[in-house]
C-alpha positions as CSV (number, residue, x, y, z in Angstrom):
1,M,131.3,-149.3,-30.9
2,T,129.7,-152.2,-29.1
3,L,127.5,-151.5,-26.0
4,F,130.3,-153.0,-23.8
5,E,132.8,-150.6,-25.2
6,K,130.3,-147.7,-24.8
7,L,129.7,-148.7,-21.1
8,S,133.4,-149.0,-20.5
9,E,134.0,-145.5,-21.9
10,Y,131.2,-144.0,-19.8
11,S,132.5,-145.7,-16.6
12,R,135.8,-143.8,-17.1
13,S,134.1,-140.4,-17.7
14,G,133.8,-139.4,-14.1
15,A,130.0,-138.7,-14.4
16,L,128.2,-138.5,-11.0
17,P,125.4,-141.0,-11.0
18,M,122.4,-139.4,-9.3
19,H,120.2,-142.3,-10.4
20,M,119.8,-146.0,-10.0
21,P,121.5,-148.5,-9.3
22,G,122.3,-147.9,-5.6
23,H,125.9,-149.2,-5.8
24,K,126.7,-145.9,-7.7
25,R,129.4,-147.8,-9.7
26,S,131.6,-147.9,-6.6
27,S,133.5,-151.2,-6.5
28,A,135.8,-149.7,-3.8
29,A,132.8,-149.5,-1.4
30,F,131.3,-152.9,-2.6
31,P,134.2,-155.1,-3.6
32,W,132.0,-158.1,-4.4
33,L,130.7,-156.0,-7.4
34,A,134.2,-155.3,-8.8
35,G,134.4,-155.7,-12.5
36,L,130.6,-155.5,-12.8
37,C,129.1,-152.4,-11.2
38,E,131.5,-150.1,-13.2
39,R,129.5,-150.8,-16.3
40,D,126.1,-151.3,-14.6
41,I,123.7,-148.4,-15.4
42,T,120.0,-147.7,-15.9
43,E,118.2,-146.0,-18.8
44,I,120.1,-142.7,-18.9
45,D,120.6,-140.3,-21.7
46,G,122.4,-141.7,-24.7
47,F,122.0,-145.4,-23.8
48,D,118.5,-146.2,-25.2
49,N,115.9,-148.5,-23.6
50,L,115.7,-152.2,-24.4
51,N,111.9,-152.3,-24.0
52,D,111.5,-149.3,-26.3
53,P,114.5,-149.5,-28.6
54,E,115.2,-146.4,-30.8
55,G,118.9,-146.1,-30.9
56,L,121.7,-148.5,-30.1
57,F,119.3,-151.3,-29.1
58,S,117.4,-150.9,-32.3
59,D,120.6,-151.2,-34.3
60,M,121.6,-154.3,-32.3
61,E,118.2,-156.0,-33.0
62,R,118.5,-155.2,-36.7
63,K,121.9,-156.7,-36.7
64,I,120.6,-159.9,-35.0
65,A,117.8,-160.2,-37.4
66,R,120.1,-159.9,-40.4
67,L,122.6,-162.4,-39.0
68,W,120.0,-165.0,-38.0
69,G,117.8,-164.4,-41.1
70,A,114.7,-163.2,-39.4
71,G,112.3,-160.4,-40.4
72,E,112.6,-158.9,-36.9
73,S,114.4,-159.9,-33.7
74,I,113.8,-159.0,-30.1
75,A,116.6,-159.2,-27.6
76,L,115.6,-160.8,-24.3
77,V,117.2,-160.6,-20.8
78,N,114.7,-162.8,-19.0
79,G,115.8,-166.0,-20.9
80,S,114.0,-167.9,-23.6
81,T,111.1,-168.3,-21.1
82,V,109.9,-164.7,-21.6
83,G,110.1,-165.3,-25.4
84,V,108.0,-168.4,-25.1
85,L,105.4,-166.7,-22.9
86,A,105.2,-163.7,-25.3
87,A,105.0,-165.8,-28.4
88,V,102.2,-168.0,-27.2
89,M,100.2,-165.3,-25.4
90,S,100.4,-162.9,-28.3
91,A,98.9,-165.6,-30.6
92,L,96.1,-167.0,-28.4
93,D,93.1,-165.6,-26.6
94,E,91.4,-167.4,-23.7
95,G,90.0,-170.7,-25.0
96,G,92.2,-170.7,-28.1
97,E,93.7,-174.0,-29.1
98,L,97.4,-174.7,-28.9
99,L,98.9,-177.7,-30.6
100,M,102.2,-178.4,-28.8
101,C,104.7,-181.2,-28.3
102,R,104.0,-183.1,-25.1
103,S,107.7,-183.1,-24.6
104,S,107.7,-179.2,-24.5
105,H,109.6,-177.3,-21.8
106,R,107.5,-176.3,-18.8
107,S,107.5,-172.6,-20.0
108,V,105.2,-173.6,-22.9
109,Y,102.8,-175.1,-20.4
110,H,103.0,-172.0,-18.3
111,A,102.3,-169.9,-21.4
112,A,99.2,-172.0,-22.1
113,Q,98.1,-171.6,-18.6
114,L,98.5,-167.8,-18.6
115,S,96.8,-167.4,-21.9
116,G,93.9,-169.6,-21.0
117,A,94.6,-171.9,-23.9
118,V,93.3,-175.4,-24.5
119,T,96.2,-177.7,-25.2
120,R,96.3,-180.3,-27.9
121,Y,99.3,-182.6,-28.0
122,L,101.8,-183.9,-30.5
123,T,103.4,-187.1,-29.1
124,P,106.7,-187.6,-31.1
125,E,107.8,-191.2,-31.4
126,A,110.1,-192.3,-28.6
127,D,113.6,-193.6,-29.3
128,P,113.6,-197.4,-28.5
129,E,117.1,-197.3,-27.1
130,L,116.7,-194.5,-24.5
131,G,113.0,-193.7,-24.5
132,L,113.8,-190.1,-25.4
133,P,111.4,-188.1,-27.7
134,L,112.4,-188.0,-31.4
135,S,111.3,-185.5,-34.2
136,A,107.9,-184.1,-34.7
137,T,106.9,-184.8,-38.3
138,P,104.9,-182.9,-40.9
139,E,102.6,-185.9,-41.1
140,S,101.8,-185.9,-37.4
141,V,101.2,-182.1,-37.5
142,A,98.8,-182.5,-40.5
143,E,97.0,-185.4,-38.7
144,A,96.6,-183.3,-35.6
145,L,95.3,-180.3,-37.5
146,D,92.8,-182.5,-39.2
147,K,91.6,-183.7,-35.8
148,Y,91.7,-180.3,-34.2
149,P,90.7,-177.7,-36.9
150,G,90.3,-175.0,-34.3
151,V,94.1,-174.9,-33.5
152,R,95.4,-171.3,-33.7
153,L,99.1,-171.9,-32.9
154,V,101.5,-174.8,-33.4
155,C,104.5,-175.1,-31.2
156,V,107.3,-177.6,-31.6
157,T,110.6,-178.0,-29.8
158,S,113.6,-178.3,-32.2
159,P,116.2,-179.1,-31.2
160,T,115.2,-181.1,-28.2
161,Y,117.2,-181.0,-25.0
162,E,119.1,-184.0,-26.4
163,G,119.7,-182.4,-29.8
164,V,116.9,-184.0,-32.0
165,I,115.9,-181.7,-34.8
166,S,112.5,-181.7,-36.6
167,D,111.6,-181.0,-40.2
168,V,110.7,-177.4,-39.5
169,A,110.4,-176.5,-43.2
170,G,107.9,-179.3,-43.8
171,I,105.9,-178.5,-40.6
172,A,105.8,-174.8,-41.5
173,D,104.4,-175.6,-44.9
174,I,101.6,-177.7,-43.4
175,C,100.8,-175.0,-40.8
176,H,100.7,-172.2,-43.4
177,K,98.4,-174.2,-45.7
178,R,96.0,-174.4,-42.7
179,G,96.4,-170.8,-41.7
180,A,98.1,-171.5,-38.4
181,P,101.4,-169.8,-37.4
182,L,104.3,-172.0,-36.3
183,F,106.4,-171.2,-33.2
184,V,109.5,-173.1,-32.6
185,D,111.1,-173.4,-29.2
186,E,114.7,-173.4,-30.4
187,A,116.2,-172.5,-27.1
188,H,119.0,-175.0,-27.6
189,G,119.8,-174.0,-31.2
190,A,121.1,-170.4,-31.3
191,H,124.2,-171.7,-33.2
192,L,122.1,-173.4,-35.9
193,G,122.6,-172.0,-39.4
194,F,126.2,-170.9,-38.7
195,G,129.1,-172.8,-40.4
196,P,128.2,-176.5,-41.2
197,F,125.5,-176.7,-38.5
198,P,121.9,-177.6,-39.7
199,V,119.6,-174.8,-40.7
200,S,117.8,-172.8,-38.1
201,A,114.0,-172.7,-37.6
202,V,113.5,-169.1,-38.7
203,R,115.4,-169.7,-41.9
204,A,113.3,-172.9,-42.4
205,G,110.1,-170.9,-42.4
206,A,108.9,-170.7,-38.7
207,D,106.8,-167.6,-38.0
208,M,108.4,-167.2,-34.5
209,A,111.4,-168.9,-32.9
210,V,113.1,-168.3,-29.6
211,Q,116.8,-169.0,-29.0
212,S,118.9,-168.9,-25.8
213,L,122.1,-167.3,-26.8
214,H,123.8,-168.3,-23.5
215,K,123.3,-172.1,-24.0
216,T,125.8,-172.5,-26.9
217,L,127.1,-169.1,-27.9
218,P,129.4,-166.5,-26.0
219,S,126.7,-164.6,-24.1
220,L,125.8,-164.4,-20.4
221,T,123.2,-166.7,-18.8
222,Q,119.7,-165.4,-19.1
223,T,120.2,-163.8,-22.6
224,A,118.0,-164.9,-25.5
225,V,116.4,-163.6,-28.7
226,L,112.9,-164.0,-30.2
227,H,112.9,-164.0,-34.0
228,I,109.8,-163.1,-36.0
229,N,108.9,-163.6,-39.6
230,P,106.1,-161.1,-40.3
231,G,103.1,-162.3,-42.2
232,I,100.7,-164.4,-40.1
233,V,102.2,-162.9,-37.0
234,D,102.0,-159.3,-36.0
235,P,105.5,-158.3,-34.7
236,E,104.2,-155.2,-32.8
237,R,101.7,-157.3,-30.9
238,V,104.5,-159.8,-30.0
239,R,106.7,-156.9,-28.9
240,R,103.9,-155.5,-26.6
241,F,103.7,-158.8,-24.8
242,V,107.5,-159.0,-24.4
243,T,107.4,-155.5,-22.9
244,M,104.6,-156.5,-20.5
245,L,106.4,-159.8,-19.4
246,Q,110.0,-158.8,-19.4
247,T,111.6,-156.8,-16.6
248,S,111.1,-153.0,-16.8
249,S,114.7,-152.7,-15.6
250,P,116.6,-154.7,-18.2
251,S,120.3,-155.3,-17.3
252,Y,122.8,-153.4,-19.4
253,L,125.4,-156.0,-18.5
254,L,123.2,-158.7,-20.0
255,S,122.3,-156.5,-22.9
256,A,126.0,-155.8,-23.5
257,S,126.7,-159.5,-23.7
258,V,123.9,-159.9,-26.3
259,D,125.5,-157.1,-28.4
260,G,129.0,-158.5,-28.0
261,C,127.8,-162.0,-29.0
262,A,126.1,-160.5,-32.1
263,D,129.2,-158.6,-33.0
264,F,131.4,-161.7,-32.6
265,M,129.0,-163.8,-34.7
266,E,129.1,-161.1,-37.4
267,R,132.9,-161.1,-37.5
268,E,133.8,-164.7,-36.7
269,G,130.6,-166.7,-36.4
270,G,131.0,-168.9,-39.5
271,D,134.7,-169.6,-38.9
272,A,134.2,-170.2,-35.2
273,A,131.3,-172.6,-35.9
274,K,133.4,-174.6,-38.4
275,R,136.2,-175.0,-35.9
276,W,133.8,-176.2,-33.3
277,F,132.0,-178.5,-35.7
278,D,135.3,-180.0,-36.9
279,A,136.5,-180.5,-33.3
280,L,133.3,-182.3,-32.6
281,A,133.7,-184.6,-35.6
282,D,137.3,-185.5,-34.5
283,F,136.0,-186.2,-31.0
284,K,133.3,-188.5,-32.2
285,T,135.7,-190.4,-34.4
286,R,137.9,-191.0,-31.3
287,L,134.9,-192.1,-29.2
288,S,133.9,-194.8,-31.8
289,E,136.7,-196.9,-30.4
290,L,135.1,-197.1,-26.9
291,E,133.6,-200.5,-26.0
292,N,131.1,-199.8,-23.2
293,I,130.3,-196.1,-23.4
294,R,128.6,-195.3,-26.7
295,L,127.4,-192.2,-28.5
296,W,123.7,-192.1,-29.0
297,S,122.7,-191.9,-32.7
298,P,119.0,-191.6,-33.0
299,Q,117.0,-192.1,-36.1
300,A,115.7,-188.6,-36.6
301,F,115.2,-186.0,-39.3
302,A,118.5,-184.4,-38.1
303,V,120.6,-184.3,-35.0
304,D,122.5,-181.3,-33.6
305,P,126.2,-182.5,-33.3
306,S,126.9,-180.2,-30.4
307,K,125.0,-182.4,-28.0
308,L,126.9,-185.5,-26.8
309,V,124.5,-188.1,-25.4
310,L,126.3,-191.1,-24.1
311,R,124.6,-194.5,-23.7
312,C,125.9,-195.7,-20.3
313,D,125.1,-195.9,-16.6
314,G,124.8,-192.1,-16.5
315,K,124.7,-191.7,-12.8
316,W,127.9,-193.8,-12.3
317,L,129.7,-192.0,-15.1
318,A,128.7,-188.5,-13.9
319,E,130.0,-189.3,-10.4
320,R,133.3,-190.6,-11.8
321,L,133.8,-187.7,-14.2
322,R,133.1,-185.2,-11.4
323,A,135.2,-186.9,-8.7
324,D,138.2,-188.2,-10.7
325,F,138.6,-185.7,-13.6
326,G,136.9,-182.5,-12.5
327,I,134.4,-182.6,-15.4
328,E,130.8,-181.5,-14.7
329,P,128.3,-182.9,-17.2
330,E,125.0,-181.2,-18.1
331,Y,122.7,-184.0,-17.1
332,S,122.7,-187.6,-16.1
333,A,120.1,-190.4,-15.9
334,T,120.3,-194.1,-15.2
335,T,120.4,-194.9,-19.0
336,H,122.5,-192.0,-20.4
337,L,124.6,-188.9,-19.8
338,L,124.5,-185.6,-21.6
339,C,127.5,-183.3,-22.2
340,M,126.7,-180.0,-23.8
341,T,129.3,-178.3,-25.9
342,G,129.4,-174.7,-26.9
343,M,131.3,-172.3,-29.1
344,G,133.8,-171.9,-26.2
345,D,134.8,-175.5,-26.5
346,T,138.1,-176.3,-28.2
347,S,140.0,-179.4,-29.3
348,E,141.8,-179.3,-26.0
349,S,138.6,-179.3,-23.9
350,L,137.1,-182.1,-25.9
351,S,140.4,-184.1,-25.7
352,R,140.2,-183.8,-21.9
353,L,136.7,-185.2,-21.9
354,S,137.7,-188.1,-24.3
355,E,140.7,-189.0,-22.2
356,A,138.5,-189.3,-19.2
357,L,136.0,-191.4,-21.1
358,F,138.7,-193.8,-22.3
359,A,140.1,-194.1,-18.8
360,L,136.6,-195.0,-17.4
361,D,135.3,-197.1,-20.3
362,P,137.0,-200.4,-19.2
363,I,135.3,-200.2,-15.8
364,S,132.0,-198.7,-16.9
365,P,129.1,-200.8,-15.7
366,P,126.6,-201.9,-18.4
367,A,123.8,-199.4,-19.1
368,P,120.4,-200.6,-17.8
369,P,117.6,-201.1,-20.2
370,P,115.4,-198.1,-20.9
371,R,112.2,-197.6,-18.9
372,P,108.9,-198.1,-20.7
373,V,107.4,-194.8,-22.0
374,A,104.3,-194.0,-20.1
375,N,101.1,-193.3,-21.9
376,L,99.8,-189.7,-22.0
377,P,97.6,-189.0,-18.9
378,K,94.0,-188.4,-19.6
379,R,92.8,-184.8,-19.4
380,A,89.8,-183.9,-17.2
381,M,90.0,-180.1,-17.7
382,A,92.2,-177.4,-19.1
383,I,95.3,-176.3,-17.2
384,H,94.0,-172.8,-16.5
385,E,90.8,-174.3,-15.0
386,A,92.5,-176.8,-12.8
387,V,95.0,-174.3,-11.2
388,K,92.0,-172.2,-9.9
389,L,90.3,-175.0,-8.0
390,P,90.9,-175.8,-4.3
391,G,92.4,-179.1,-3.4
392,K,94.6,-181.1,-1.1
393,F,97.8,-183.1,-1.0
394,V,97.2,-186.8,-1.5
395,P,99.8,-189.6,-0.9
396,L,100.9,-191.0,-4.2
397,S,99.7,-194.5,-3.1
398,R,96.1,-193.1,-3.0
399,A,96.2,-190.6,-5.8
400,E,95.4,-192.8,-8.8
401,G,92.3,-191.6,-10.6
402,L,92.4,-188.1,-9.0
403,V,93.0,-184.9,-11.0
404,S,96.3,-183.2,-10.5
405,G,96.3,-179.5,-9.5
406,E,100.0,-179.1,-10.1
407,Y,102.9,-179.7,-12.5
408,V,105.4,-182.4,-11.6
409,W,108.6,-182.6,-13.7
410,S,112.2,-183.8,-13.7
411,Y,114.5,-180.8,-14.0
412,P,116.4,-180.7,-16.2
413,P,115.0,-180.9,-18.8
414,G,111.7,-179.5,-17.3
415,V,109.2,-181.6,-19.2
416,P,106.1,-182.3,-17.0
417,L,105.3,-185.8,-16.1
418,I,101.8,-184.5,-15.4
419,A,100.1,-181.1,-15.8
420,P,97.2,-179.6,-13.9
421,G,93.9,-181.0,-15.1
422,E,95.3,-184.4,-15.9
423,V,94.3,-187.6,-14.2
424,V,96.9,-189.3,-12.1
425,D,97.5,-192.8,-13.3
426,E,100.0,-195.7,-12.7
427,G,102.5,-194.4,-15.2
428,V,102.6,-191.0,-13.6
429,I,103.1,-192.5,-10.1
430,N,105.8,-194.8,-11.3
431,G,107.5,-191.9,-13.1
432,I,107.5,-189.8,-10.0
433,N,108.8,-192.6,-7.8
434,R,111.6,-193.6,-10.2
435,G,112.5,-190.1,-11.4
436,F,115.5,-187.9,-10.5
437,N,115.5,-184.3,-9.5
438,I,111.7,-184.3,-9.3
439,H,110.2,-180.8,-8.8
440,S,106.7,-179.5,-8.5
441,T,104.9,-176.1,-8.4
442,R,103.7,-176.7,-4.9
443,K,105.8,-177.5,-1.8
444,G,103.8,-179.9,0.2
445,V,103.9,-183.3,1.9
446,P,106.7,-185.7,0.6
447,N,105.6,-188.5,-1.7
448,S,102.3,-186.8,-2.3
449,I,100.6,-184.8,-5.1
450,F,98.3,-181.9,-5.0
451,C,94.9,-183.0,-6.4
452,V,91.9,-180.7,-7.0
453,D,88.5,-181.0,-5.4
454,L,86.1,-181.6,-8.2
455,P,82.9,-179.6,-8.2
């Protein structure tokens, strides 16, 4: 019996809930909760505790570990973010060195900040066509570990937001020869390893890997898993950090979707992945006939076929898809557009997208040239040091040479243009001025950046 089935059965039992939550499973009184609150409970007798699993949640996590090929797996209801925080913070003490991709998601930076880590950066080569980051390589990791022998954790992102996969097996081998554990932010790769899709990080030898189930598999938003291969990493220490960082009131609705997803993948995952993979192959064959809109095919170790990156005037195409065809893409930029597919996609949904693209292709404006990739900003101090200092908002026009006290990023994908402790330079200013969906950790004066007052 899955957790969803057990919750459904309990909701029909007529038990009087003299406990949380306050809606008391009454959709008649609160109709906006209909279909949800009937199965929404707290940690009551017979339903285990996600933060201290001993029964059904323990069984669920063992099933997940077996399916995904991990030594242990921890179910998460605070997204991959809480897995990233727990993985990094469990491996590093204050002052510990973290080797990470500069193109990492902001959650990795936040983990470095909270752990008091000193960040060292891998800068994967940029694709010449779009300027997007490509694979991290074993050679670049080995070179960085030679340069920074004090590194205590290596973190790479694979696949990237755009689907670029790194040679995790080769990187893991380098890391293990140096005694450093490898953590892979695989938030976009929960489907990897099923059917014909490329191998997953945990099966390739990563010591820890986090995956967002909801991004590509049939599970609710905010659900994820953290996989652990015991050895260099202590699973119990990782679990303690998860318990500390994750909510103490984990949602049973979200947990039920994790369990249901694992049950589905156990029964049908391989076949469902193959149907999805084959539908994508047919879709891409059809798109090869387009003249103006083109699929991006980067030179990388491997590419996740579920990500559809289209070389085009992305802003124009997104507006037309939305307005004329009722299709909402994942992300758009001036040089490209990203459509994410998932296990819920079918030949029919992909055909609808391809028909729209064929209709728009003849009038699609030419894609502008890629913007030059900015150099890595110089670091004046560690992130955790900079965020503690007082400062003030400075207009961008006068900020060059000052030290940032905040993160600034374009979201999605959430990769910082600048992090606290780094020096504002011309590349950063241009990136902020030309960027889309720019966000920062402080809400201040428009067209300004928070800079620290140096001692």
